[in-house]
N, C-alpha and C positions, 0 to 999 in steps of 0.2 A: 525443417528449421535448421538454418546454418549458423555458423559462428558469427557471421556479420550481425545477425539480430542481437545476439548476446553482447557483442562488442559495442553496438550502437546503444543498447540499454545501459551498459556499464559506464558509458561516457557521461551519463547524467550525474550531476553532483549530489552526493549524499548530504542530508541535512547535518548541520553541526549540532552535536549534542554532547552531554557528559559521557564519560567512558562507555562507549558503545561496543567495546570489544570484551566487556565483562561477561561472565557466564549468564545465560538466561535460564531461569527456572520455568517449568511448564506453566505454573500458575501466573507467572509474570510475563509470559510471552504476550505481547500486545495482541488483542483479539483480532483486529483487522489484518495484521500480518500473518497470524496463524490461519485465519480464514482464507487468505490468498494462497498459502501453501496447500491447504486442504482442497480448495477449488481447483487448483492446477493438478494436484494428484488425481482427483476424480474426473477431471475433464482436460486431459493433456492437449487437446486440439486448441485450447485457449493460449498456448505458450507464445505464439507469435503476437497475438493481441496484447498479452501482458508485457512482452518485451517492447513492442512498438509504443505502448502507452507510457513508457518511462517508469514503470512500477519499481524497478530496482532503485531508482533515485528517491523513492518515497519510503523505503525501508530504513528505519533508524539503526538497527543493530547490524554491525559489520558481518557477523557470522550468519545471521538470518538472510542477509542480502546475498552472501555467497551461496547459501543453500538454494535460494530462489534462482540465482543465476545458473547453478548446476542443474536444477530441475528443468529450466528452460532449455538448456543445452542438450540434455539427454531425452527430451520429449521427441520420440520418433514413432512413426506409424501409429499415431493416436494413443500411445501409452508411454508411461514413465517407468523406467527400471528403478523402482524404489530401493532395491538392494544396493545398486550403484550409487544412488544419491546418499544413502545412509553411510555407505563405506567412505565417502568423501566428506561427510559431515564432521565438523570438529567434535571431539569426544564430549565436551561439556554441553553440547546442544543435541547430541544424538538421541537421547531418550525423549526429550520434548518434541523434536522433529518427528521421530518415529510415531509417537502417539497422535500427532496432528495429521500427518500424511496418511496414516493407516486407519484413521477414524471413519472414513467414507461418509463424512457428514453431508457431502454434496452429491453423493452417488445417485440419489433419486431426485435430484433437482430438476424441476420442469423447465427452468429458464436460467441456465448457467451464465448466459451472456448478460442478463440483467443483474444477476448476483455479482458478476465481475464489475460491471459499471458502478454498482452501489459500493462495492468494496474499494474500488479505486477512488471514487469520489470521497469516501470517508478518509482514506489515506491522504489524499490531496488536501482535504480540509484541515486535518491535523498538521500537515506540513505548513499550510498557510498560517495557521494559528501560531506555530512555533516561530516562523519568520516574522510575523507581526510583533510578537513579544520581543524578539531580538531587536527589531527596529525601534520599538518604544524605549528599550534600554539604551540603545546607541543614541537616540534622541535626547534622553535624559543626561547622558554623559556629555554630549555636545553642548547642551544648555549650561551645564555646570562649568564647562570649559570656556563659556562665553561666546560660542559659535552659534548664534541664534539662527542664522540662515541655514546652516546644516541641520540644526535641531528641527527646524520647521520642515525641511525637505524630508527628513526621516519620518517625522510624525505624519506627514501627508501620505507617504508611502505605506505606513502602517494602516492608516485609515482605508486606503485603497485595497489592501489585502483583506481587511475586515469586511469590506463590501463584497469582494470576490467570494469570501467564505460564506457570507449570508446568502448570496445568490445561489451558490452551490447547494446549500442546505435547503433553500426554498424549492429548488428544482427537485430535490429528492423527496420532498413531502407532497409533491403534486401526484395525483393518481395517473397511472399510465393512460395514454390516449389510444393505446393499441388494444386489440381484442384480448381479453384475459383468458388464460387456460382454464379448463374446468376446475372448479373448486376454489378459485381465487375470487376475492371480493373487491380488489382494487383499492382497498383502504390505504391511506398514506402510511408509510413505515412498515408495511407488511413485507415480510421476507419473501423473496421470489422462489424459495425452495421449501 
């Protein structure tokens, strides 16, 4: 993995949210973001896929995004130097990140690729939800300002994002069409690990 992957991933725009540079408590670390860090710590070979998928642009918190970028950067020879990542982690995040990346929650995962797809789909869905909410608010403001044309454009854009989100959610609830590993039932929403 070279710096070009990290640079390409970092070019993705981060979602606009309220103060996302504030400290993150472990209990408040968004589960999908924590899951992505854990998945990468346990399966560093996924680093390029995570970078290429634009995952960094889906992470809300600036500090967590920097940790993920660092993890992608240091993933070498199929392993991540967790000590190096923690050394570079902002102090206010260090304990939360250490607990997450050292948890080994995905170490016995039978299908880390599927876990990654599902995690990324969840992050994208939340990103679409946030953007649709922003568009509806912009539409409301445009309507109040008397710009009905702009208000309609924004509302239609929000409806399109809602459709994309529903389509993504429906895809995730469909059973896999591939052969299931031993012990899997193929039920919708079943965790791949």
